[in-house]
DRENMI-611139 format. One record per residue: residue number from 1; y, z negated, x negated of N, C-alpha, C in turn; residue in three letters. Coordinates in steps of 0.02 Angstrom, whole numbers. Each point is the difference from the previous one (the first is absolute). Example, Ala and Ser with C-alpha at 12.3 -4.5 7.8 and 13.67 -1.06 7.14 Angstrom:
% residues 2
num:nyy:nzz:nxx:cayy:cazz:caxx:cyy:czz:cxx:residu
1:-284:-390:-660:59:0:45:60:0:-45:ALA
2:53:36:18:59:-3:-42:55:-37:39:SER
% end
This chain:
% residues 271
num:nyy:nzz:nxx:cayy:cazz:caxx:cyy:czz:cxx:residu
1:-1087:-813:-275:-3:70:20:-43:39:-49:MET
2:-38:47:25:-41:43:-42:42:58:-25:THR
3:-32:49:-33:36:56:-29:34:42:53:GLY
4:43:47:-21:39:40:48:-43:47:40:PRO
5:21:12:61:-38:46:43:12:72:-17:HIS
6:52:14:-43:14:69:-21:20:45:58:ARG
7:22:-29:55:24:41:55:-55:37:37:GLY
8:-66:-19:-13:-54:37:33:-5:-17:73:ARG
9:24:-60:18:-4:-21:70:68:9:32:VAL
10:5:36:55:66:11:33:27:-66:25:GLY
11:64:-7:-3:33:-60:23:17:9:74:TYR
12:-40:-34:42:2:12:72:69:-14:27:ILE
13:32:-53:-25:67:-16:27:49:55:-14:ALA
14:-4:30:-60:47:54:-17:-10:59:46:ALA
15:-64:15:17:-13:55:46:28:-14:69:LEU
16:-6:-63:20:24:-19:66:75:8:5:ALA
17:36:-24:-52:73:6:4:21:72:-8:VAL
18:-43:41:-30:18:71:-5:12:30:68:GLY
19:-42:-18:48:9:26:68:66:-24:29:ALA
20:16:-64:-12:64:-26:25:58:35:-33:SER
21:-7:12:-64:55:30:-37:14:70:25:LEU
22:-53:40:12:11:68:23:24:1:72:PHE
23:-20:-51:38:28:-5:68:75:-14:-5:ALA
24:19:-43:-48:71:-15:-8:39:61:-22:ALA
25:-34:46:-34:35:60:-23:25:41:59:ALA
26:-29:-10:59:23:36:59:63:-32:29:CYS
27:10:-66:-15:58:-34:27:62:26:-34:ALA
28:54:3:36:63:24:-28:-4:72:-23:GLY
29:-38:41:34:-10:69:-22:65:39:-1:ALA
30:46:-17:46:64:36:1:38:-10:-65:GLY
31:1:-63:-25:34:-13:-63:-34:36:-58:GLN
32:-66:2:1:-35:34:-55:15:74:0:GLU
33:1:31:60:15:72:3:70:13:-27:ARG
34:47:-45:16:68:8:-24:1:-2:-76:GLN
35:-37:-49:-29:-2:-6:-72:-34:59:-32:SER
36:-55:24:30:-37:57:-28:42:63:2:THR
37:35:11:57:42:61:5:55:-1:-51:GLU
38:31:-59:-10:52:-4:-51:-29:13:-69:SER
39:-60:-27:-12:-33:12:-64:-13:73:-11:SER
40:-24:35:51:-15:71:-7:63:41:-12:GLN
41:57:-21:32:63:35:-13:18:-6:-73:GLU
42:-6:-60:-28:16:-10:-70:-47:39:-45:GLY
43:-64:1:18:-49:34:-42:11:75:-2:LEU
44:27:29:55:14:72:-1:53:16:-53:ARG
45:43:-49:-15:51:11:-51:-29:-7:-70:ALA
46:-61:-22:-6:-32:-8:-65:-43:-62:-1:GLY
47:-67:9:-3:-45:-56:2:8:-43:-63:ALA
48:-9:-66:5:5:-42:-59:-54:19:-50:PRO
49:21:14:-60:-47:23:-51:1:-47:-59:ALA
50:-47:11:-45:-2:-40:-61:66:8:-37:SER
51:28:-56:-23:63:2:-36:60:-17:43:GLY
52:-6:0:67:55:-18:44:7:-76:0:VAL
53:59:-25:-16:12:-72:-5:45:-24:56:ARG
54:-16:-58:26:44:-33:47:60:-28:-36:LEU
55:56:-3:33:55:-42:-22:-9:-68:33:THR
56:35:-50:-26:-7:-66:30:23:1:73:SER
57:51:40:14:25:6:69:-53:32:45:ARG
58:-33:53:-24:-53:32:39:-58:-49:11:GLN
59:-17:-38:-52:-54:-49:7:17:-51:54:ALA
60:62:-21:3:22:-46:53:-8:32:69:GLU
61:18:64:6:-6:35:63:-74:7:21:HIS
62:-44:3:-49:-71:10:15:-34:-64:24:ALA
63:31:-57:-10:-30:-63:21:-6:-5:75:LEU
64:-51:-36:23:-2:-22:69:44:-62:6:LEU
65:20:-16:61:36:-63:12:-35:-36:57:THR
66:25:-59:14:-32:-40:53:4:35:68:GLU
67:47:48:8:4:37:62:-64:39:13:ALA
68:-34:21:-54:-63:36:8:-57:-47:17:TYR
69:4:-62:-24:-59:-43:1:-5:-45:61:LEU
70:55:-11:35:-3:-43:59:34:-66:-12:GLY
71:13:-36:54:40:-61:-3:-36:-57:-35:SER
72:-66:6:-10:-36:-54:-34:8:4:-76:GLN
73:35:52:-25:11:8:-72:74:-6:-15:TRP
74:16:-36:-54:69:-10:-22:6:16:-73:THR
75:50:40:-19:10:16:-70:26:-62:-37:GLU
76:-30:-13:-58:17:-60:-39:8:19:-73:VAL
77:21:-48:-42:1:13:-72:-71:-2:-26:THR
78:-9:19:-64:-66:5:-29:-29:-68:-19:ASP
79:35:-53:12:-23:-67:-20:-67:-15:33:ALA
80:-48:-24:-40:-65:-20:26:-47:57:13:GLY
81:20:62:-17:-43:57:17:-60:7:-47:ALA
82:-9:-46:-47:-58:1:-44:-61:-33:31:GLY
83:2:-14:65:-56:-32:37:-20:-66:-32:ARG
84:50:-35:-28:-10:-68:-26:-53:-2:-55:GLU
85:-10:54:-36:-46:1:-56:-73:-6:19:GLY
86:-17:14:63:-69:-12:22:-49:51:-27:LEU
87:25:55:-28:-46:49:-30:-3:-3:-75:LEU
88:29:-51:-30:-6:-9:-73:-72:-19:-16:HIS
89:-29:33:-49:-68:-17:-20:-28:50:-48:GLY
90:-58:-16:-29:-35:43:-47:-67:20:32:THR
91:-11:65:5:-62:24:31:-60:-25:-39:VAL
92:-49:-25:36:-61:-25:-30:-44:58:-23:ASN
93:-4:11:-65:-37:57:-26:-75:-5:12:ALA
94:-26:-60:10:-72:-7:11:-22:29:67:GLN
95:47:17:43:-18:33:63:-28:69:-12:ASN
96:16:30:-57:-20:68:-13:-58:1:-49:TRP
97:-58:22:23:-58:7:-44:3:67:-36:LEU
98:33:48:30:11:66:-31:73:18:10:THR
99:22:54:-33:69:24:8:51:-55:-13:HIS
100:-3:-31:-59:45:-54:-17:73:23:2:LYS
101:12:65:-7:69:25:2:33:-12:67:GLN
102:-41:-10:53:28:-12:66:40:-65:3:ASP
103:-16:-47:-45:36:-63:-1:75:13:-11:VAL
104:16:44:-46:70:15:-14:35:34:58:GLY
105:-37:43:36:28:34:58:21:-50:53:VAL
106:-44:-48:13:14:-49:53:50:-53:-23:CYS
107:0:-14:-66:50:-47:-26:70:30:8:GLN
108:5:65:-10:65:33:8:25:-8:72:GLN
109:-46:5:48:19:-10:70:29:-70:11:LEU
110:-35:-51:-24:24:-69:8:68:-9:-33:LEU
111:6:26:-62:63:-8:-37:58:33:36:ASP
112:-12:60:25:54:36:34:19:-33:66:ARG
113:-50:-23:37:15:-33:64:35:-67:-11:LEU
114:-20:-36:-52:33:-64:-13:73:10:-20:SER
115:14:59:-30:69:18:-15:34:39:55:GLY
116:-36:9:55:26:35:60:21:71:-15:ASN
117:-37:34:-44:17:69:-19:-64:39:-10:ARG
118:-6:57:33:-58:43:-8:11:51:-55:ILE
119:61:28:-3:18:47:-52:40:-35:-54:LEU
120:6:33:-58:42:-26:-53:73:10:17:GLY
121:42:-6:-51:72:7:12:17:72:17:ALA
122:42:10:51:21:67:19:50:27:-51:PRO
123:14:65:4:52:29:-41:67:-32:18:LEU
124:45:-2:-48:64:-36:9:39:27:60:ALA
125:28:-46:38:44:16:57:-34:42:53:ASP
126:-64:-12:12:-36:38:52:-35:-46:50:THR
127:15:-65:-1:-40:-49:37:41:-37:52:GLN
128:-34:-18:54:28:-46:50:-58:-42:28:ALA
129:14:-62:17:-51:-47:25:27:-36:61:VAL
130:-42:-9:50:16:-42:58:-58:-48:10:ALA
131:17:-62:18:-51:-51:13:12:-27:70:VAL
132:-55:-5:39:4:-22:69:-45:-61:11:PHE
133:24:-47:39:-36:-61:17:-21:4:73:ASP
134:-64:-12:13:-26:2:69:3:-70:30:ALA
135:-6:-2:66:1:-64:35:-56:-46:-22:ASP
136:-56:29:-23:-57:-40:-22:5:-21:-73:ASP
137:55:16:-33:9:-19:-70:-24:51:-50:GLY
138:-33:53:22:-20:53:-46:61:39:-24:ASN
139:-9:34:-55:54:40:-29:-22:72:-10:LEU
140:47:46:8:-12:70:-17:52:20:-53:MET
141:-25:25:-56:44:28:-52:-8:76:2:ARG
142:55:34:13:1:73:8:43:29:-55:TYR
143:-30:38:-45:35:25:-59:-3:76:-3:GLU
144:56:31:-17:5:72:-9:26:13:-71:VAL
145:-29:50:-33:24:17:-67:-29:65:-25:GLY
146:29:26:-54:-26:59:-34:-30:-22:-67:THR
147:-58:28:-17:-38:-21:-58:-18:60:-42:TYR
148:-23:-12:-61:-24:55:-41:-62:29:33:SER
149:-8:66:-4:-57:33:32:-66:-27:-27:ALA
150:-2:-14:-66:-62:-25:-31:-19:-68:29:ALA
151:49:-45:5:-14:-67:26:-22:3:73:GLU
152:35:41:39:-15:4:70:-71:27:11:LEU
153:-18:52:-38:-68:27:7:-53:-50:-20:GLY
154:12:-36:-55:-49:-50:-23:-7:-56:50:ALA
155:56:-21:31:-2:-55:48:-37:22:64:THR
156:11:61:22:-36:25:59:-75:-2:-12:ARG
157:-22:23:-59:-72:-1:-15:-26:-71:-4:ARG
158:36:-44:-33:-21:-70:-6:-3:-32:70:TRP
159:51:9:39:4:-31:66:-57:25:45:PHE
160:-13:66:-4:-52:28:42:-70:-23:-18:GLY
161:-9:-28:-61:-66:-21:-22:-15:-73:15:SER
162:50:-39:21:-7:-72:1:-51:-26:50:LEU
163:-1:28:61:-47:-25:50:-72:8:-23:ALA
164:-15:57:-32:-68:13:-24:-14:-40:-64:GLN
165:48:-3:-45:-11:-32:-65:-3:-76:5:THR
166:46:-29:39:5:-73:1:-42:-31:55:CYS
167:5:25:61:-40:-29:55:14:-74:8:GLY
168:-48:-41:-18:7:-73:4:-10:-29:-70:VAL
169:46:-44:-21:-6:-31:-66:31:-69:1:PHE
170:-9:-38:-53:31:-65:-6:48:0:-59:THR
171:50:-43:6:48:-9:-55:10:-75:-11:ALA
172:15:-18:-61:13:-70:-17:75:-11:-2:THR
173:24:-47:41:71:-15:4:21:-43:-60:ARG
174:65:-4:-15:24:-39:-57:-23:-73:1:PRO
175:-12:-28:61:-22:-70:4:-76:-7:-7:ASP
176:-35:57:-12:-72:-1:-11:-41:10:63:GLY
177:32:2:59:-37:11:62:-15:75:8:THR
178:-50:13:42:-21:70:12:35:28:60:ALA
179:13:64:-3:31:37:56:-44:60:15:GLU
180:-20:8:62:-41:57:21:47:54:27:ASP
181:-9:61:-24:44:55:19:-42:58:28:VAL
182:23:28:56:-34:57:31:51:57:6:ARG
183:-19:60:-22:43:58:2:-35:55:40:VAL
184:33:24:52:-29:52:42:52:53:16:THR
185:-23:60:15:46:53:20:28:-15:69:SER
186:62:21:12:32:-10:64:24:67:26:LEU
187:-22:20:60:23:64:28:75:-1:13:PRO
188:33:56:-13:71:8:16:10:65:36:VAL
189:54:6:40:13:63:35:6:58:-49:PRO
190:-29:57:19:2:59:-43:66:36:9:LYS
191:18:41:-50:62:38:3:17:27:-68:GLY
192:63:20:-10:20:30:-63:-2:-51:-56:GLU
193:-2:25:-61:-1:-44:-58:-69:-30:-11:GLY
194:-7:-39:-53:-62:-36:-15:5:-71:27:THR
195:-50:-22:37:2:-66:31:-65:-36:-13:ARG
196:4:-60:-29:-58:-41:-14:16:-72:18:GLN
197:-49:-39:22:13:-70:16:-63:-42:-11:ALA
198:11:-63:-16:-54:-47:-11:14:-64:39:LEU
199:-54:-35:17:5:-69:24:-28:-45:-55:SER
200:39:-49:-20:-21:-48:-52:2:-69:30:VAL
201:-57:-34:0:-4:-68:27:-26:-46:-55:VAL
202:37:-53:-15:-19:-48:-51:-7:-69:31:ALA
203:-55:-34:-17:-12:-67:25:-10:-47:-59:LYS
204:34:-57:2:-6:-50:-53:32:-65:22:GLY
205:21:-40:-48:35:-62:16:53:-13:-53:SER
206:53:-32:20:52:-19:-46:18:-73:13:THR
207:-3:-41:-52:11:-72:6:-45:-30:54:GLU
208:-61:25:3:-49:-26:46:5:25:71:GLY
209:50:43:13:10:26:68:-27:72:3:VAL
210:-48:14:43:-27:69:4:51:48:29:PRO
211:-4:63:-21:45:52:25:-38:65:7:PHE
212:24:42:45:-22:69:5:62:43:-1:THR
213:5:43:-51:57:46:-7:-23:69:21:LEU
214:36:29:48:-17:66:27:57:49:-13:SER
215:-15:54:-36:51:49:-17:-23:71:18:LEU
216:46:39:28:-8:72:4:42:30:-56:ASP
217:-28:48:-35:35:31:-55:-3:76:10:VAL
218:57:33:3:2:72:12:40:35:-53:ALA
219:-23:60:-19:35:43:-48:6:68:31:LEU
220:61:26:5:13:66:28:44:38:-48:MET
221:-15:64:-12:40:38:-47:23:66:30:THR
222:57:24:-24:27:65:18:34:26:-63:SER
223:-28:54:-30:24:21:-65:-11:-55:-51:GLY
224:51:-15:-39:-4:-54:-50:28:-66:26:ASP
225:14:-4:64:25:-62:29:-55:-33:41:SER
226:8:-65:9:-53:-38:34:29:-57:40:ALA
227:-37:-18:51:13:-61:39:-59:-47:-12:ILE
228:14:-63:-14:-54:-49:-2:16:-55:51:THR
229:-52:-22:33:6:-53:50:-50:-55:-16:VAL
230:23:-62:-5:-44:-58:-5:18:-44:58:VAL
231:-47:-8:47:14:-33:63:-53:-53:14:ASN
232:22:-62:9:-47:-53:17:20:-68:-26:GLY
233:-49:-45:-1:13:-68:-22:-57:-45:23:GLY
234:17:-61:18:-51:-49:20:-23:10:72:LEU
235:38:37:39:-24:23:66:-34:67:-10:ALA
236:-40:21:47:-35:65:-7:50:57:-3:GLU
237:-9:44:-48:46:57:-7:-2:44:62:ALA
238:58:25:20:3:43:59:-13:72:-22:SER
239:-61:24:14:-16:70:-16:43:47:42:HIS
240:18:-22:61:42:40:44:67:14:-33:LEU
241:31:-52:-28:65:8:-32:-5:43:-63:THR
242:-54:-10:-38:-10:41:-60:-6:73:19:THR
243:-38:16:51:-7:68:23:65:30:24:GLY
244:40:-41:33:65:22:24:46:17:-59:LEU
245:-1:-42:-51:41:12:-60:-20:65:-33:ALA
246:-65:14:-4:-23:62:-30:20:60:43:VAL
247:-12:-5:65:12:56:45:74:21:1:ARG
248:45:-49:1:71:15:4:33:8:-69:LEU
249:-28:-31:-50:31:0:-66:-6:65:-38:GLY
250:-60:31:2:-11:61:-40:45:57:22:VAL
251:6:16:65:46:54:20:72:-16:-19:PRO
252:20:-63:2:68:-19:-18:12:14:-74:ARG
253:-48:-17:-42:7:14:-72:2:74:-13:LEU
254:-43:39:32:-1:72:-10:66:32:19:ALA
255:29:-23:55:65:26:22:54:-12:-52:THR
256:2:-61:-26:51:-17:-51:-10:41:-63:VAL
257:-63:7:-22:-13:38:-61:20:73:7:LEU
258:-6:27:60:18:70:12:74:10:12:ALA
259:39:-53:-6:72:5:10:23:-8:71:GLY
260:-47:-19:44:18:-8:70:25:-70:15:GLY
261:19:-10:63:24:-65:23:-52:-29:47:THR
262:-26:-60:-15:-50:-30:44:27:-10:71:PRO
263:-42:-2:50:22:-10:69:30:-69:9:PRO
264:37:-8:54:28:-65:16:-57:-51:7:ALA
265:13:-61:-18:-51:-52:4:-19:-11:73:GLN
266:-65:0:15:-21:-14:69:4:-75:15:PRO
267:-6:-17:62:-7:-70:17:-70:-23:-21:THR
268:-10:-65:-2:-65:-27:-22:-57:29:39:GLY
269:-50:26:-36:-56:34:33:-55:-48:20:LEU
270:3:-62:-24:-53:-47:16:23:-54:49:LEU
271:62:6:25:25:-50:48:-37:7:66:ASP
% end
């Protein structure tokens, strides 16, 4: 592989799924309106502001469940959610002829994804996590928590720079083999809060067997609280499901932060 493209060339596949994702945003509109209205009721009582912390119980209420995701998703324990170590590696610094500092930016992405965490540790007793297994073997890790304002702001800036900064690069795996990684922006449904998403695709081999790892990674914030989603695996990541998690998750978090009660869980929207 040659040097990184620096995000100068649009990723056609990401644009194509963007249309599908926004079409999916129209599905289940009744449930979304219900969630949005409940969110607005809670926000009238006081919008989530800097310094508002979730309790562990509120964080649990803010989680999505398999009822939101459809019958092809099942809630499981966190076992195996590290994607079998397929993103372990050291970014090849020789890919960068200029801006050597970009190596550290992209290395941080690999390190955090290999640990299945986009943000650092949340404030004590403010976190909840759910993990879902899809019929195709992919996993979604959905995490809610409250973080320090400084960390959350720094992570938003770092996350927002990755598609442009990293683009396409190579990493050396612990066994000495090369792994090609592509990072592109992923469209998500618009709405309240800050919403950002990436598509990360890594190709390499382990024990002589080639693999393609496909992940959608989303970060959504409301006040000092955040939702992170890591969705995918060895099957192609479902951009549709990622968009659904963003669309329904952010209003649910905002409602909880404002002291409201989230709406009743809808039936599976993708059945």
